[in-house]
N, C-alpha and C positions, 0 to 999 in steps of 0.2 A: 504493500499500499504506500503511495507516495504521500510525503508529508505535505501539509498545506504550506503554501508559499507565504513567507512573512511579508506584511505590507511594507512598502518602501517608506522610510521616514524622511519627511521633507521639511518638517517644522520643528522649531525649538523655542523654548521659553525659559526665562531665567529670573529668579528673584535676585536683585543685586546682593552680592555677598554669599549667595547660595550655590547650588549645583545646577548645571544645565540639564533640563529635561527635554527629551525628544520622543518619549514613549506615548505619543498621541495614538489613540485607538479609533478606527473607523466605526461610525455608528450608523451607517446606512449602506445600502448596495450601490449608491451612485459614486462613492468615493470622494464626496465633497463635504462630508460632515465628520468631524472628529472631536474626541474628548480626552481630557487628562485630569485626574484628580491630583490636586496639590497635596500629596502626602508629606509628612514630616513637619507640617505647620498647622497648628489648630488652635482653637480657643482665642484668648486675647492676643496671641502672637500674630494672628491674622491682621488685626487692625494696625499693626506696625509696618505692614508692607504698603509703602506708598507708591511703588512703581513696579511694573513688569516689563521686561525686555522680551520682545517677540521678534522672531527672525526666520528667514529661510536658511536651511542648511547650505553649506558651501557646494557649489556645483549643481544646485537644484533650481528649476524654474517652474513657476505655475503655468497653467495653460494660458495661451495668448489672450490678452485683454481681460484677465481675471486677477483677483486679489484674494487674500485671506483675512477674514474678519475674526477677531478674537473677542469672545464673550466670557462672562463669569456668572456663577450662580452659587447659591448657599445649599448645602446638603445638610439637614438636621436629623440626627439619628437618636432616638430615645435612649437614655442611660438604662442600663440593666436594672438597677435598683428601682428606678421610676417605673419600668415595665412590670416589675413584680408586685409593686404596691398598687398598681392600677390595671388589673388583669382584663378589664373590659374595654380599655382604651385602644385606639388605632396604634399598633406598635410598629408600623413600617416607617422607613425614612421618608421625609418630605423635601421637596426641592422648590426653590423660588424660580421665577422667570429669569431668563438670561438677561444680562445688561451688557451693553457694548463697552469694550475697553479701547480698541483701536484696530487699524488694519495695516497691512503691508502688501506691497506688489513687487513685481520683478524690477521695476524702476527704483523702488524704495524698499529694498529687501529686509530692513530691519527698523525697529523703532522702540523708544522707551516711552511707555505710557503710564500716566497717573491712574491709580486705582480708585481713589476716593473712598477706600474702605474705612479710614479713620473717622470719617464723619457720615458714613451711611447708617441711617436710623435702623433700617431693617436688619443689617448685619450686627449692629450694636445690640439690639434686643436679643438676637439669636445667641450672641457670644455670652450674654449675661443670663441666659436661661439656665436654671438649675436642673431641668428635667431632660436635657438633651446635650449631645456634643455635636460640633459642626465641623465641616470641611468645605474647601472651596473646589468646585468643579469648573474646569475651563472648557469652553466649546469653541470650535473653529468651523467656519463656514466658507467654502470657496465660492465667491460670488463674481458676477460680471463687474468689471471696473466702473461701469456707469452707475450701478446700484451703490457702490462704495462712495463714489464721489458725490452722490446725491445726499447722503447723510453726513458728508464731511469727515469720514473716518481716516482718510489718507492725509498726511501732513503737508504734502508738497503741492496741493492745489491752492496756491497763495491768493489768487484772485477771488476765488469763491469764498475763502475764509474771510478776506477783507469785506466783501459784500455782505456777509453774514453779520459781521461785527458792526458795520455801519447801519444795517437795518435794525439791529438790536438797540443801538443808540437812538435812531430815529423814532422807533416805537416808544422808548422810554421818554424822550422829550415830548412826543405827541400826547402822552398821558397827562401832561400838565397843561396843555393848551385849552383855554377856555373860549377860543374863537374870537377874542376881542381884537386881535391883530388884523383880521380881515385880509382879503386879497391873497390868500394862500400863505400868509405869514404865521409863524408859530410863536406865541409868547410863552417864555419860560422863565423860571427863577434864575438869578445870576449864577448860582452855584449848582446849576443842573448837571454839568459835566462831572463835577466832583461827586455828586450823589450817584450818578450813573456808574462812574468808575468804581466806587466803593461797593456798589451792588454787584457789578460785574465780577470783580475780583473775588467776592464772597462766594458767588455761585460757581466760579470757575475752580475754587478749591474743592468743592464738592464733586463737580462733574466738569472736567476741563473741556468737554465737547457740547456743553449745554446750549450754546448760542447756535450751533449747527443744526439743532433739532427744532428751532423756532420756524414757524410757518411764515 
C-alpha cells in the first residue's frame, strides 16, 4: 500500500522570539484552506503576543494573481474539573468566528501584522474564564488578489490605503457639520483634526486595519 503523499508546505508563521511554524494542515479538498493551532502558548501569555510574522517559504509561489489571507480564532475547551461538576452541560470545544490578521502575495511574500489581542474584549473574557482553557487557531485562505485588495489586507496598495484614511477623516469631520456653512462647505471645530487623530490612533491599536473595512 502506498503511503499518502505529504502536503507541500508553502507557508510559515512566527511569533517574534519564538519558533517558526510551517505545519499548516489543509482543511478542505480544494487546497486553498489551511489551519494551524498555536500550541505552546495559552492563557494570559496569548495577550502578550502583539505581532505575527506571516510569510511564504523560500522558493514557493502562490497561484498567479492570488494571495494568502491569515485569520485567527479562539478555541475554548472546558476544563476537566468543570466538566465533572456540570455533567449536563455542553462539554465540547467552542470556536469564535475568524478575524483577519493580514495577507501576503508573491509580490509581498512576508509581513509583520499586529494581532490586537491585548485589547480584544472577547479574547480577554475567554482568557479570564475559570471554566475553560483557550488556544489560538490560525486559518489561511488562498484568495484572488482582487478580493484581498478590496479589504485592504495587503500593505503595498498605498493609494488605496490613502483613500481609505482620507475618507475616514472626511466622514469624521462631516459628523460635526450642522449645515450652517452652506454651498457644500463643512463647518467643524478648530481642533477637529486632533480629535480625529486621537480617535484614529486608539482604534488602530485595537485593529490596525479598521479603516479599510469602512464603507
